[in-house]
C-alpha positions as a Markdown table, in Angstrom:
| # | Residue | x | y | z |
|---|---|---|---|---|
| 1 | Met | -29.1 | -104.6 | -69.4 |
| 2 | Ala | -32.1 | -103.1 | -67.6 |
| 3 | Ala | -30.2 | -103.3 | -64.4 |
| 4 | Ala | -27.1 | -101.7 | -66.0 |
| 5 | Leu | -29.4 | -99.0 | -67.3 |
| 6 | Leu | -30.9 | -98.4 | -63.9 |
| 7 | Glu | -27.4 | -98.4 | -62.3 |
| 8 | Ala | -26.2 | -95.7 | -64.7 |
| 9 | Gly | -29.4 | -93.7 | -64.2 |
| 10 | Cys | -29.3 | -94.1 | -60.4 |
| 11 | Ala | -25.7 | -93.1 | -60.2 |
| 12 | Ala | -26.4 | -90.0 | -62.3 |
| 13 | Asn | -29.3 | -89.1 | -60.1 |
| 14 | Gly | -27.7 | -90.0 | -56.7 |
| 15 | Arg | -29.6 | -93.3 | -56.1 |
| 16 | Ser | -28.0 | -96.3 | -54.5 |
| 17 | Lys | -27.5 | -99.9 | -55.8 |
| 18 | Thr | -30.0 | -100.9 | -53.2 |
| 19 | Arg | -32.5 | -98.7 | -54.9 |
| 20 | Ile | -31.7 | -100.3 | -58.2 |
| 21 | Ala | -32.6 | -103.8 | -56.8 |
| 22 | Ala | -35.8 | -102.3 | -55.3 |
| 23 | Ser | -36.7 | -100.8 | -58.7 |
| 24 | Met | -36.3 | -104.1 | -60.5 |
| 25 | Asp | -38.4 | -105.8 | -57.8 |
| 26 | Arg | -41.1 | -103.1 | -58.2 |
| 27 | Leu | -41.1 | -103.7 | -62.0 |
| 28 | Gly | -42.0 | -107.3 | -61.3 |
| 29 | Pro | -41.5 | -110.1 | -63.8 |
| 30 | His | -39.7 | -108.8 | -66.8 |
| 31 | Ala | -37.4 | -109.8 | -69.6 |
| 32 | Thr | -34.6 | -107.7 | -71.1 |
| 33 | Leu | -35.0 | -107.3 | -74.9 |
| 34 | Ser | -32.1 | -108.3 | -77.1 |
| 35 | Asp | -30.2 | -105.6 | -79.0 |
| 36 | Glu | -31.8 | -106.8 | -82.2 |
| 37 | Ala | -35.3 | -106.7 | -80.7 |
| 38 | Val | -34.7 | -103.1 | -79.4 |
| 39 | Arg | -33.4 | -102.0 | -82.8 |
| 40 | Ser | -36.5 | -103.5 | -84.4 |
| 41 | Glu | -38.9 | -101.9 | -81.9 |
| 42 | Leu | -37.3 | -98.5 | -82.3 |
| 43 | Ala | -37.4 | -98.7 | -86.1 |
| 44 | His | -41.0 | -99.7 | -86.0 |
| 45 | Leu | -41.9 | -96.9 | -83.6 |
| 46 | Leu | -40.0 | -94.3 | -85.7 |
| 47 | Glu | -41.9 | -95.5 | -88.7 |
| 48 | Thr | -45.3 | -95.5 | -87.1 |
| 49 | Arg | -44.8 | -92.3 | -85.0 |
| 50 | Pro | -46.3 | -90.0 | -87.6 |
| 51 | Arg | -49.5 | -92.1 | -87.4 |
| 52 | Leu | -49.8 | -91.8 | -83.6 |
| 53 | Arg | -51.8 | -89.0 | -82.2 |
| 54 | Ala | -51.9 | -87.8 | -78.6 |
| 55 | Thr | -55.3 | -88.2 | -77.0 |
| 56 | Lys | -54.2 | -87.4 | -73.4 |
| 57 | Glu | -51.3 | -85.4 | -72.1 |
| 58 | Arg | -50.1 | -84.4 | -68.7 |
| 59 | Ala | -47.2 | -82.2 | -67.4 |
| 60 | Ile | -45.8 | -84.0 | -64.4 |
| 61 | Ala | -42.8 | -81.8 | -63.4 |
| 62 | His | -44.5 | -80.9 | -60.0 |
| 63 | Ala | -46.8 | -83.9 | -59.7 |
| 64 | Gln | -46.4 | -86.4 | -56.8 |
| 65 | Pro | -45.6 | -89.9 | -58.0 |
| 66 | Asp | -48.9 | -91.3 | -56.7 |
| 67 | Ile | -50.9 | -88.8 | -58.7 |
| 68 | Val | -49.0 | -89.8 | -61.8 |
| 69 | Arg | -49.7 | -93.5 | -61.0 |
| 70 | Gln | -53.4 | -92.7 | -60.7 |
| 71 | Trp | -53.3 | -90.9 | -64.1 |
| 72 | Leu | -51.5 | -93.8 | -65.7 |
| 73 | Leu | -53.9 | -96.4 | -64.3 |
| 74 | Ala | -56.8 | -94.4 | -65.6 |
| 75 | Leu | -55.6 | -94.7 | -69.1 |
| 76 | Pro | -57.3 | -97.4 | -71.3 |
| 77 | Val | -54.6 | -100.0 | -70.6 |
| 78 | Gly | -55.3 | -103.1 | -68.6 |
| 79 | Pro | -53.0 | -103.3 | -65.5 |
| 80 | Asp | -52.1 | -106.9 | -66.4 |
| 81 | Glu | -51.3 | -106.1 | -70.0 |
| 82 | Ser | -47.9 | -107.0 | -71.3 |
| 83 | Val | -46.0 | -104.0 | -72.5 |
| 84 | Ile | -42.6 | -103.1 | -74.1 |
| 85 | Val | -40.7 | -100.4 | -72.2 |
| 86 | Leu | -38.0 | -98.7 | -74.3 |
| 87 | Trp | -35.2 | -96.2 | -73.4 |
| 88 | Pro | -34.4 | -94.9 | -76.9 |
| 89 | Ala | -31.3 | -92.9 | -75.9 |
| 90 | Tyr | -29.8 | -96.0 | -74.3 |
| 91 | Arg | -31.0 | -98.4 | -77.0 |
| 92 | Ser | -32.4 | -100.7 | -74.3 |
| 93 | Gly | -35.7 | -102.2 | -73.4 |
| 94 | Val | -37.7 | -104.7 | -71.4 |
| 95 | Ser | -41.0 | -106.5 | -71.6 |
| 96 | Ala | -43.1 | -106.3 | -68.4 |
| 97 | Met | -46.6 | -106.0 | -67.1 |
| 98 | Tyr | -48.1 | -102.5 | -67.3 |
| 99 | Arg | -48.9 | -102.6 | -63.5 |
| 100 | Gly | -45.2 | -103.2 | -62.7 |
| 101 | Phe | -44.2 | -100.3 | -64.9 |
| 102 | Val | -46.7 | -98.0 | -63.3 |
| 103 | Gln | -45.5 | -98.9 | -59.8 |
| 104 | Ala | -41.8 | -98.4 | -60.8 |
| 105 | Tyr | -42.1 | -95.6 | -63.3 |
| 106 | Asp | -40.4 | -93.0 | -61.1 |
| 107 | Asp | -37.3 | -95.3 | -60.7 |
| 108 | Leu | -37.3 | -96.2 | -64.5 |
| 109 | Trp | -37.5 | -92.6 | -65.9 |
| 110 | Tyr | -35.2 | -89.8 | -65.0 |
| 111 | Pro | -36.9 | -86.3 | -65.5 |
| 112 | Ser | -34.9 | -83.9 | -67.6 |
| 113 | Ala | -32.5 | -86.7 | -68.5 |
| 114 | Asp | -34.1 | -89.2 | -70.8 |
| 115 | Asp | -37.2 | -90.4 | -72.6 |
| 116 | Val | -39.1 | -93.6 | -71.9 |
| 117 | Trp | -41.6 | -95.2 | -74.3 |
| 118 | Val | -44.2 | -97.8 | -73.2 |
| 119 | Arg | -46.1 | -99.5 | -76.0 |
| 120 | Ser | -48.7 | -102.2 | -76.3 |
| 121 | Leu | -47.7 | -105.4 | -77.9 |
| 122 | Ser | -50.3 | -104.8 | -80.6 |
| 123 | Gly | -48.7 | -101.3 | -81.4 |
| 124 | Asp | -52.1 | -99.6 | -81.0 |
| 125 | Trp | -50.9 | -97.2 | -78.4 |
| 126 | Leu | -47.8 | -95.6 | -76.9 |
| 127 | Ile | -47.1 | -93.8 | -73.7 |
| 128 | Glu | -44.3 | -91.3 | -74.1 |
| 129 | Phe | -42.5 | -89.9 | -71.0 |
| 130 | Asp | -40.3 | -87.1 | -72.4 |
| 131 | His | -37.3 | -85.4 | -70.9 |
| 132 | Glu | -39.4 | -82.2 | -70.6 |
| 133 | Glu | -41.5 | -84.0 | -68.0 |
| 134 | Val | -44.6 | -84.4 | -70.1 |
| 135 | Val | -46.4 | -87.7 | -70.5 |
| 136 | Arg | -48.5 | -88.4 | -73.6 |
| 137 | Phe | -50.9 | -91.2 | -74.4 |
| 138 | Leu | -50.9 | -91.7 | -78.1 |
| 139 | Val | -53.1 | -93.9 | -80.2 |
| 140 | Leu | -52.5 | -95.3 | -83.7 |
| 141 | Arg | -54.6 | -93.6 | -86.4 |
| 142 | Pro | -55.9 | -96.0 | -89.1 |
| 143 | Ser | -54.0 | -96.1 | -92.3 |
| 144 | Ile | -55.5 | -94.3 | -95.3 |
């Protein structure tokens, strides 16, 4: 499914199938989430979203990919941490290492076209790439 998603996105953005294969290689080891797992993840995030607050935000419309990668790697996320990457509009997702996502983010997210959410397995934080080309790092506020 992740490859199919990339293929659709690459076609819409003029990228070749060779680029798709390279994107998946850059992502590194990953596992496609089942439809049921994606539904569960999206439902959980929609439920907890009101309790997430942005602690960092960056407009990246004119930023070079390496600058965005540096910003992402400076977030309080371990590069070898396992994460869930979701494409809400496509109802798809993968589990991968954060470092792999950072290296491939510019092939996995299409500015002005879709949103990508990256969350910790614990659910303590979320990175939101939105279609308006803003990236937010959100943390879970404690329940009251």
